[in-house]
Backbone as ProteinMPNN parsed JSONL, in Angstrom:
{"seq_chain_A": "MTKYIIETDQIALRELTMADFDAWHQILSDKETMQYYPKEFDEEQ", "coords_chain_A": {"N_chain_A": [[79.816, 20.973, -138.078], [82.828, 19.29, -137.491], [85.997, 20.732, -137.537], [88.962, 19.514, -138.452], [92.376, 19.899, -137.678], [94.72, 18.421, -137.803], [94.886, 15.072, -138.721], [95.339, 11.687, -138.12], [95.78, 8.1, -138.293], [95.754, 7.502, -135.632], [95.201, 9.743, -134.066], [93.248, 12.738, -133.787], [93.316, 16.124, -134.198], [91.55, 19.003, -133.409], [90.058, 22.252, -133.905], [89.65, 24.386, -131.068], [86.606, 24.894, -129.284], [83.863, 26.783, -127.861], [82.565, 24.908, -126.344], [84.584, 23.516, -125.201], [85.476, 25.052, -123.143], [85.024, 24.799, -120.247], [86.486, 22.459, -119.556], [89.105, 23.172, -120.378], [89.476, 25.427, -118.779], [89.516, 24.28, -116.241], [91.876, 22.744, -116.415], [93.863, 24.727, -117.058], [93.766, 26.39, -114.855], [94.796, 24.993, -112.799], [97.215, 24.65, -110.319], [99.382, 22.763, -110.186], [99.455, 21.703, -112.793], [100.089, 24.001, -114.216], [102.591, 24.726, -113.321], [105.017, 25.513, -114.524], [104.464, 27.755, -115.921], [104.177, 31.343, -115.892], [101.955, 32.168, -114.304], [98.773, 30.868, -113.142], [95.941, 30.55, -115.307], [93.001, 32.573, -115.443], [89.417, 32.949, -115.538], [88.979, 35.334, -116.869], [91.013, 35.58, -118.695]], "CA_chain_A": [[80.817, 20.054, -138.596], [84.104, 19.428, -136.809], [87.112, 21.076, -138.412], [90.2, 18.918, -137.957], [93.617, 20.543, -138.087], [95.6, 17.297, -138.132], [94.212, 13.798, -138.499], [96.088, 10.488, -138.496], [95.056, 6.891, -137.891], [95.753, 7.369, -134.173], [94.784, 10.951, -133.35], [92.654, 13.821, -134.575], [93.347, 17.404, -133.499], [90.567, 19.919, -133.966], [90.029, 23.585, -133.318], [88.908, 24.501, -129.821], [85.31, 25.571, -129.36], [83.372, 27.202, -126.542], [82.181, 23.698, -125.608], [85.793, 23.06, -124.514], [85.877, 26.054, -122.157], [85.07, 24.314, -118.863], [87.595, 21.512, -119.405], [90.363, 23.918, -120.453], [89.566, 26.286, -117.594], [89.925, 23.42, -115.133], [93.285, 22.394, -116.621], [94.737, 25.892, -117.036], [93.735, 27.05, -113.554], [95.378, 24.056, -111.835], [98.583, 25.063, -109.977], [100.366, 21.743, -110.556], [99.529, 21.654, -114.256], [100.658, 25.243, -114.73], [103.736, 25.085, -112.481], [106.116, 26.098, -115.296], [103.985, 28.997, -116.527], [104.317, 32.438, -114.917], [100.831, 32.132, -113.374], [97.619, 30.13, -113.641], [94.973, 31.353, -116.039], [91.684, 32.72, -114.815], [88.333, 33.002, -116.522], [89.081, 36.594, -117.607], [92.008, 35.444, -119.761]], "C_chain_A": [[82.149, 20.334, -137.909], [85.208, 19.695, -137.822], [88.397, 20.527, -137.799], [91.404, 19.641, -138.531], [94.603, 19.489, -138.569], [94.823, 16.022, -137.83], [95.093, 12.667, -139.013], [95.238, 9.283, -138.114], [94.882, 6.818, -136.373], [95.232, 8.582, -133.416], [94.157, 11.95, -134.318], [92.67, 15.077, -133.714], [92.39, 18.355, -134.191], [90.689, 21.276, -133.305], [89.25, 23.546, -132.011], [87.603, 25.24, -130.063], [84.911, 26.008, -127.961], [82.912, 26.0, -125.716], [83.369, 23.128, -124.826], [86.168, 23.937, -123.327], [86.02, 25.495, -120.746], [86.241, 23.359, -118.628], [88.935, 22.245, -119.433], [90.543, 24.824, -119.253], [90.05, 25.468, -116.399], [91.413, 23.071, -115.243], [94.188, 23.613, -116.416], [94.727, 26.647, -115.712], [94.304, 26.163, -112.447], [96.848, 24.411, -111.585], [99.627, 24.038, -110.405], [100.554, 21.664, -112.073], [100.297, 22.846, -114.802], [101.94, 25.66, -114.002], [104.891, 25.734, -113.242], [105.69, 27.335, -116.096], [104.097, 30.101, -115.478], [103.184, 32.487, -113.889], [99.706, 31.313, -113.995], [96.724, 31.093, -114.406], [93.704, 31.487, -115.214], [90.656, 32.918, -115.917], [88.383, 34.271, -117.38], [90.049, 36.48, -118.784], [91.461, 34.537, -120.807]], "O_chain_A": [[82.546, 21.49, -137.765], [85.342, 18.992, -138.824], [88.861, 21.008, -136.766], [91.446, 19.956, -139.721], [95.239, 19.646, -139.611], [94.176, 15.918, -136.789], [95.535, 12.67, -140.162], [94.103, 9.436, -137.662], [93.971, 6.151, -135.883], [94.858, 8.467, -132.249], [94.494, 11.995, -135.502], [92.1, 15.092, -132.623], [92.416, 18.496, -135.413], [91.343, 21.424, -132.273], [88.306, 22.77, -131.863], [87.512, 26.102, -130.937], [85.559, 25.636, -126.983], [82.879, 26.084, -124.488], [83.18, 22.346, -123.894], [87.086, 23.6, -122.579], [87.054, 25.704, -120.11], [86.914, 23.45, -117.602], [89.806, 21.975, -118.606], [91.66, 24.973, -118.758], [90.9, 25.924, -115.634], [92.126, 23.106, -114.241], [95.171, 23.537, -115.68], [95.609, 27.472, -115.477], [94.291, 26.55, -111.278], [97.64, 24.468, -112.526], [100.667, 24.418, -110.942], [101.678, 21.569, -112.565], [101.071, 22.709, -115.75], [102.332, 26.825, -114.063], [105.682, 26.453, -112.631], [106.482, 27.887, -116.86], [104.11, 29.807, -114.283], [103.423, 32.812, -112.726], [99.678, 31.089, -115.205], [96.752, 32.302, -114.176], [93.379, 30.626, -114.396], [91.005, 33.04, -117.091], [87.877, 34.275, -118.502], [89.916, 37.211, -119.765], [92.129, 34.274, -121.807]]}, "name": "protein", "num_of_chains": 1, "seq": "MTKYIIETDQIALRELTMADFDAWHQILSDKETMQYYPKEFDEEQ"}
């Protein structure tokens, strides 16, 4: 069962799961996306 943190008529935010790992890894390891963070994330983090 999906656990929603916030839900409105237009959006539903849920807790992250391991099924989200590949998508988040792709986003967080992208240099342009992470340009304002000290460094990109890697799989170890």
